[in-house]
N, C-alpha and C positions, 0 to 999 in steps of 0.2 A: 487339406482340411480348411475350410472357410471359418472364418472368426465368427463369434457368437454375440459380439457387441462391442462397445466403444467406452473409452474412458477419457474424460475431458478434466485435466487439472487447471484449475483457475486461481492463480496467485494474485492477491490484491496488495500491491506496494504503494502504501501511502504515508506521508507524515505531513502535518500542519506546516504552513510556510513559516518558517522561523529564521530570521536573519536580522542580526543586530550589529551593524557597522560602528554603532557609537559606542561599543564596548570592546576591549581586547579579547575576551571570551566570554561565554554566556552558557549557563547550564543547560537551557532548553536547546541549544544548537548541538548539544551532545547526542540528542536523539538522532540527528541525521548522521553523525560520524561514525556513532556506534553501528547504526544500521547499515553503513557503507562497508564497514570492515567485517561485519558479522553475517550480513544476508546478501546484499547486492552484488559485492565482489565475489564471495563464494559461490552463489548461485551461477554468475556469469562464468566463473571458472569450470564449474561442472558442466554447464551447456557447451562451452567451447571443447572442453575433452570429448564429448559425445560426438561434436563435428569430426574432430581429429580422428576418432576411433570408428566413424562410419556407423554410429548407433543411431537409428532413424527414430527420432523422438517429436513430440508435439506437446506443446502447453500454451495456455492463454495466460496473459500477464497484464494487470493493469499497472500502468505507471502514471499516477494522477498528475495533473497539471501542476500542483504545488511541489511535487516531488522532482518532476522534470525541471521546473525552474530553479530549483536549489542545486540539482546536480550540475546544471549548467551555469551556475553563478561563479564567476572568477573568484570573488572574495572567498565564499565558502569552499571552493575548490583548494584554494591556498591554505586555508585554515585546517583544512582536513589533512593536507600533505604534511604540514608541520606537526599535526598530531600522529600521523602515521609514523613519521620518523622517530619521533620520541617513543612510540611503542617499540619500535625496532630497537632503539638504544636501551631501553628498559629491558626488553627481552634478552639482549646480549648480557646484560649486567646479571639477569637472572640465572643465566646459564652457569656463569661464574659462581654466584652465590650458592647454587644448590648441587654443586658437582659432588659434594659430600653428603648430599640428602637423596638417597636412591629413590625414595616415594615420589620425588617431584622432577627427576631428571627426565623423564619422558614427557611431562606435560610442558616444561620450560621449552624443550627442543620443540614441541609441536607448536607453540605460540611464536617462537622465533622464525620457524618456517611459514607458518599461516601469515605473518605480517610481512614478510619478504615476497610471498606470493601476491599478497594485496597490491604492495608497492610496484612489483612487475605488471600487474595488470592495469593499475592506475597510470603508470607512465606509458604503457603500451597504446593507450587512448589519449594521450596527452590530457590527463586529468578529467575527460569527459566520457564517462562510461556509458552514456546514452548511446554513443557511436557503436559500442559492442553490442547492446541489445537491438540497435537498429539493423545491424549485420545480420543477427540471428533471424530477425523477421524478413529481411530480403531474401535470405536462403529458404524462407518457408517452413521454419523450424518452430517458431513461436508467433503467436498472434498477440500484438500489443493493443489493448483496448484503452479508451480514455475514460475519464471520469467526469463529474460535474466540476466546474472550474476550480473552485477552492473547497470541494467536498460539500458542498452547500446541501442541507436537507430539504429537498424540493417540496414535499407535502405540506411543510410549515410556512412555505411562501405563499401569500394569499393573492398573488398576481402572476398570471400567466407569462407575461413580459419578463419578469424577474427570473421565473423558471426557465425561459426559453434563453436568456442572456447567459445563465450558468452552462447551458448545453453548448450554446454557439461559441462562446469565448473558448470553452474547452477544445472543441472541434478545430477551431481556428489556430490554436496553440499547438495541438498536436501535429498538424501539418508542418510547423516550423521545425520540429525535431525530427520527425520520421518520413518527411518528404511525400506524403500522401494523406487522403482522409482516413479517418478511423472506420472500421466496419463496425465495431460494437462499443458498448458502454458499460460501465459498471456504475449504477445508479448508487450515490453515496449512502452507506449504510444498508444497501439492496432495498431502499425505501421507495415503495411504488404505491401509487394511488390512480385510480382510472382517470384517464386523460392524459397522463405524461408520455404516453406511448404516440400520441398524435404530435407532440413536440419532436421526439425522436424521429419519427417518419418525416417531418420537415426538414430535418437536418441530414437526412439520408443515412441514418444508421441502421444496421440490418439486425442487429440482436442486442438483447440486454440479459442480465442475470436476476433471480428472484429468490427469495426463500420458499422453502417448500410449500408452506400453507397458502401462498399466493396462487399456486396450481390447484391444491387439494379443495380450496374454498371458492374456486373459479366456477362460473357458470357457462355452459355445462361442465360438469366434472370430467377432467381430461381422460380419455380412454386409457392412455398409457400411463396415468399418474404422472410422477415426476421424471420418467425415463424417457420421454421424448419432448422436443421443444413444441411449443404451442404458438399460434400467432395471436397477436393483439387485434382488435377490430381496425388498427391502422395498418395493419400487415407487417408490424415488426415482430420478429421472434424472441420468445424469452425461453431461457433454460434455468431449471430450477435445481438448487442444491440437494444433493443426497445426504439424508441424515446419518445413515450408517458410517459413512466414511467421515463425515464430519466428527462424530463422537470418537472414532478409532484414533484420530489425530489430535483433535482439539483439546480433549479432556486430559487435565494435569493429573486426575486421580485414576481413571480407567482407561486412558489412552496412552499411546507408547511414549510422550515426553516425560511421564512421570516415573520410568524405570530407574531403579536405584542406581545403576552404573552410569547413568547420563550426568553430564555436568551440572552442578548447583548453581542456579543463577544467582542466588541472594548471598553468596559468600564471595568477596572480592577483595583483591590485594589492596585496593585503596583503602580498606581498613585494617588488613592483616599485618601488612609490613610496617617497620619503624618508621615513624613519621618523618624524621630527618632524610630517610633514604627515599620515602616515596614523594616527598614534598615537591621536587622539581618536576613531577609528572602530574600534579594537580593543577588547578586554575590558579590564577594569580591571587586570588583571595586566600589561598592557602587551605580551605576547608576540605577535609576527606571527603571522597565521593567514590563511586565506582569508576574504575578505569578500564574495565573490560577484560581482565585477566583474572582468572578464576581457577584455583587448583583443587578443588573439592568435588566430589560427586554427590548425588542426591542422597545416597546411602538408605534412607527411610525415614520414619517419623521420629527424627530426633533433632536436638537443637543445632543451631549453625556451627556452635563450638564442637559439636561431636561429629561433624561431617568427616568422612574419611577422604583420602587423597584420590584424585581423579586418575583414572587409568586409560588413555587413550585407545589402546587396543581392544580393551573390554567394550568401551563404548562404541567402537567401530564395528566390532563383530554383533553387537546388539542391534546396531542401525541396520546392518544387513540381514540379520534374523526378523526383524520387524518389516523390512521391505518385503521378504519372502512371504510372510504372513499375510500382510496387505495384499499382495497379488493374488495369493490363493483364494482370499475372500471375494475379490473382485472377479476372479474367473468363474467361481461358483454362482456369485450374483448374476453375471452375465448369462451363464448357461441357464439358469432358473428362469430369468426374465424372458429370454428368447424362447424358451418352451411355453411359457404362459402367453406371450403376446404374439409370437410367430413374427416378430419384427426384431431386427437388431437394436438394442437399447442403447441409450447414452447415459453413462453414470457420472454426473458432475460432481466433482469434490472442489469445493470452495474454501480458500484459507487466506488470512492475512499473510502475506510474503514474509513479514518480519517474524513469524513463528519459526520459520525455518533458518536457524542460524542464531539470531538474537535471542529468543525465548528458548528454542530447542536448538541447542548448539549443534547438534549431530544431524539437524534436519537437512541441510544440503547433501550429506552422505546418504542419508535415507533416499532421498530423490535419485541420487547417483545410482545406488543399487536397484531402485525400484525400475527405472526406465531400462537398465542393463538387463535385469531379469525378464522384464516384460519382452524386450527385442530378442533375447538368445533363447529363453527357457520355456516359451509357450506360444501358442497361436489362436487363443481363444478370445483374448480381448486385445484391442489395439488403441493406442492413444490418439486422439483426434481434437480439432479446433472447432468451434461452433460453426464457422463458415464452411469447412469441409463437410461436416455433417449435414448441414442445409443443402449443400451442392449434391450429397448423395441421396438425401431424403427431402425433396423440396416441398412433398405435400404433407401438410400438418394441420391438425385440428385448431379451429378459430375458438378461443375462449374469451370471456371477460374475466380478466385476472383480478383477484381480490387485492385489496389494500393490505400493506404488510411491510415488514422490515426484517433484518436479521438481528435486531438488537433484542435484549432481554424482554421476554413476554411477546415478542414477535410482532408489535406494532410501534407506536411513536413515543411511548412513555419515557423512554430514556432521554430524549431530547425535548421533551416537554413535561415539565413537573415543577414542583414547588422551589426547586433550587435554581431553576433557570427561566421559568415562564416569563419573567419581567423584562427579558431581553427583546421579546419578539414584538411589542408595541413599537419599539424604536427601530428595529430592523425593517418592520413594514412602512414606518413612516419614511425611512431613508430609501428604500426601493422605490416608492412612489415619487419621491423626489428626484431621483436618478432618471426615472421614466419622464418625468416633466422636463428636466434639462435636455435630455436628448431630443425630446419633440420641439423644445423652444429654440435649440442651436443644432439643427440637422447638418449644418454645413460649416462647422467652426473650423477655424486655422489659428496657427500660432499659439500665442500663450493661453487663448481661451480653450483651444484644442487639448492643449496639454493639462489644463485644469480639468477638463470633462474627462480626459482619460484617468486622470488619478483619482477623480471622484469614483469612477467605476471600480479601479483597484481597492479603493479603501471599503467601499460598500461590499465587494466580493470577499474580501479578507474577513470582514465582520461577520459574514454570513456562514463561515466555516463551522461545519457540525461538530468539529473537534472540541470548540470551546463549551458548547452546551454539554457535550459527553463528558468532558473533565469536571464541570461543575456537578454533574450527577455522581460521578465516582468519587469526588472528594480528593483527587490527587492534584496538585498544582493549581488548586482553584484560584488562588490570588492572581497567578499569570493569566489564565483563561479569562477572568473578569477584566483584567487590565487591556488585554488585547482587544476584547470585544468594545470596550468603552473608547479606547484610544482610536480604534478605526471609525467608530461612529462619530465621535468628536472631529476627528480629521475630515470625514465626509461632511458634517454639518458646517464646519468653518469654510470649506470650499464652497458649498451650496450658497453660504450667505455672500462670500466674495463674488462669485459667479452672477448671482441674482441682482446684486447692487453694483456691479460693474466697478468692483474695487479689488482686483486681483493683486494679492502680495506675492511677487514673483519669487522672493527669497524663501518665503513660507512653503510655496509650491516646490521649489528646488530640493529643499530639505526632504519633503515627503517623498519625491520622486527618488532621492538617493536612498532613502531608508526602505521604503516599501515599493520595490521596483519589479514585482511580480508582472508578467504578461507585457513586456517591453513593447510589443506591437498590437496592443489591444484596441479594438475599435469601440468606442463608447456608443457607437449607433447600433449595437447589439440590442440596446434597451428600446429601440424604436418599435 
């Protein structure tokens, strides 16, 4: 029996570039270390087991340029390894401490085995897990797409050359890690406005992703809605997010992750354990914080103190049940759409990768069960990547795609509002000055070339959409403001030194050491 449709899983793996060699440990660096242990390594482990078991799977995954640079950075690799070994040490101590506490024996054993598996994978790839993901792409199992260089929000850049630089630097950097040019791109925050497609076409990108209303408010309205790709006027294909699958997984209230048996994210051993016992596993400042080991389940609408103990087997069984429910819904969805359209649809499920493992601890197992059930238990819907779908169905409708994002309310308000609007006049001035420098010194060499490269790095880092997002959400606002200001000040100082022919090489060297993203950057991307 022929299948009735296709499913495209798109995981967007991204973190802002956070690297602070000037401190022995740094709170925001924990974002990376937590994501490695809870998302990037567990997912890699699941995918490798698929290959080992001959489970034919497909998925698409963004690994953004800032994340690639952090995962390949030797300082951050060393710091993660130290942290991982501390977790193994603590988990071993916990095995002994809880040996007479029956309700915690299974969960402590789970963590100990989890961290050992992380260490096994980390050492297998000599600290660079990008090699593992590259191997999966080379096998044709996953399609790794790029993103804007520093997750810059393109619609709020008022200069096409600045937008193009975000795309061009990203594509060049991708080749460094994956040995080929990217086929597709995740536009930061799925933020699109008419004209961006022209830049993508110039950089030879074949496809990108959008929110659903980018299609539904397009002109003309797409014949197949969001269940087939469309071509922009520049010939680049767009794939749209399916709302039904988004709500089934994203929503903490009505989606799978909020089930009472799943692990409770907000109760952590960093606060639960005796201070003197846990202190060696905190930062050097000794302040209590989350350490990533959590012994309780969601339970229900109760206070953190009333959460019940986590039972790994219950959570695992529930992940299997939810995977079966998700697959059942996708098969019925594909059958219905095929009957209506007379064409095999593509259902695109788009999520932040960090949802799977970090926020929803059981997420990687959900994916494990889902692909296995999809492979063994049915033949109605098959997993596919965007390129594979375009190869099967090269003829698609041309549509003027509507301005949109996947942020709250669907447009640009999250990144442009009263909490953050003041940053854009400075960002716009800096981007204009960077373009001015690139045109003034198109063939620089030596220290001048280094200064121009660092100027580009500082501008790109200041443009990260993460800082404006954090200012809106109200978490870690001081850090987001400081990062924006620091990069703009560094850029401004370099601009002044370059323009007045008075370069301070020690100042430049310090910036190169601290903000070392894109080691092979070509500042001529701004020409």
